[in-house]
Each structure stands twice: as structure tokens, then as C-alpha cells.
N, C-alpha and C positions, 0 to 999 in steps of 0.2 A: 624782718624787724617787728618787734612787738608793737601792738597798738599803743598810741599815746594815752596817758592817763590824766592829762591836764588839758583844759580848754585853752583856746587862744587868749582869753581874758586872763586866766591864771598864769600863762607863760609871760604875758606882758607885765603882769604884776611882779613876777619873779625877777624879770630883767630890770624893772625899775627899782627893785629893792637892792640891787648890787651896790656895795660900798666901794666906790671907785677910788677912795683914799687908801684902801687896804688891798684891793685886787688890781691886777694889771689887765687891761683890755687893749688889744691892738686891732685895728681895722684895716681893711683893704678897700681902697676906693678906686674906681675906674677913671678914665680920662674925663668923663662927664661928671665927676665927683659923686657918683652913686656908690653907696656902700655895697660891696659884693661879698664880703665875708668878715668874720671877726673871730678872735680867740680870747678867752677869759681865763686867767690864771688866778688861783687863790693859794698863796704860798707856793709849794712845789707840786700842786695838783692842777692839771689842765681841766677846768670845769666844763668848758665848751669850746668847740671849734665848729663853726658853721660857715658854709659856703652857699651862696645863692645858687639854686639848681641851674639857673641859666648860665652861671659862670663855672660850673664844675667841669673839670678836665682842662682848664685853661691856665693852671699854675697858681691859682689863688690859694688853695689849701697848702701847697708846698711852701709858698712865700710866707704864709702865716705861721706855719710850723717852724720855719727858719727863724722868724722873729721870736717865737717862744723859746727856741734854743738859746738865742742871744740873751734873752731876759733871765733864763735859768741855766747858766752854764754848768751848774752843779748837778743838773738833772731834774726830771719831773716825771709824774705818772698821770695816767688817765684810765677811765673805764670805757669799755666798748662792749656792745652786745655780741654774743657768740654768733647770732644770726646775721650780723652785719659784716660779712666777710670782705666786701669792698673796702670798708674802713680799716679792717685789720691789715689787709694787703697794703693799703696806703701807708699806715704807720710802720709796718715791718720794712717796707721798701726804704723808709726814711730813718731806719736805725733803731726803732723801738723794739723791745722784746717782751714777750709774755712773762709775767712774774706771778700771776695768781689767776685761778679760774674758780667761779662759783656756780651754784645751781640757781642763783637769782633770788634766793629767799631774802636777801638783804636790800634789794632795790624795789622801788615802787611798782615797777612793771612786772615783777616776779618772773623775769626772763633771765636765763643763763647769761652771765657776762664774764669778762676777763679784764684784768688790770694789766696794762702795758706800761713800760717805763723806758725812758731815754736817760742814759748815764753818760756824763761827760767823759771823753777819752775813747769812747767806742767809735769805730768807723761809721760814718754817716754819709748819705748822699745829699 
């Protein structure tokens, strides 16, 4: 994974700037009502899917992605870093396909990335 280019303060400011009247955000809360993950959609683009590291591998990410599919039955896309092969495997296993690959010149991290998409009607797990 490329190093982060934003401080924690900048990330918090970015999250607080989200327009929740235009974007869809879904959360996953555990039995103790702790947020364990979230997904944010802007139009047909999955802007973020985050799972608390302590909850990774427990089905949180898959549940969030299933909710995203219900919110966007016509399909959606997302960007993932080439270096993040676990995320690529996660998305492929759930029916997303690679549709574009870049050298990273267009992202802030300047790291190679790829665009993946889920299209309604494709087999999915």
C-alpha cells in the first residue's frame, strides 16, 4: 500500500464534509452498538469501504458490499491500489471485475491503481 498523503486531521475534515443528503452511507454496528465498518457511495461510485481492523475477516466487509449492491442494483465502480491485492481478491470474489488500470498519475498517492465494477445481472456471491 502506498503511504497516506493526508493527516488524521485532514481525513476527519474530509469525512465531516460529506454531503449525506446526496451520498449514501451505510454502517455496520456490532451487538454493543460499536461502528465496525462503513461504505460511502457517491452516485454509482463506491468512494469508501472501511472495516475496523479488529473486525476484518468477520463478514463485515461482505455485508457492507451486499448493502451497496442493494442500493445500486444497476451497478457501481470503485478504485483500488494495485498493491492492495487482498482488497482486489475481496472484490473479485464478490463479483467485481477490473475495467481500467492506471499508472497512478491521476491519484494523490501517485500509486498504480485499478478501477473495478459490479454490474447487475452478473453472477455474484
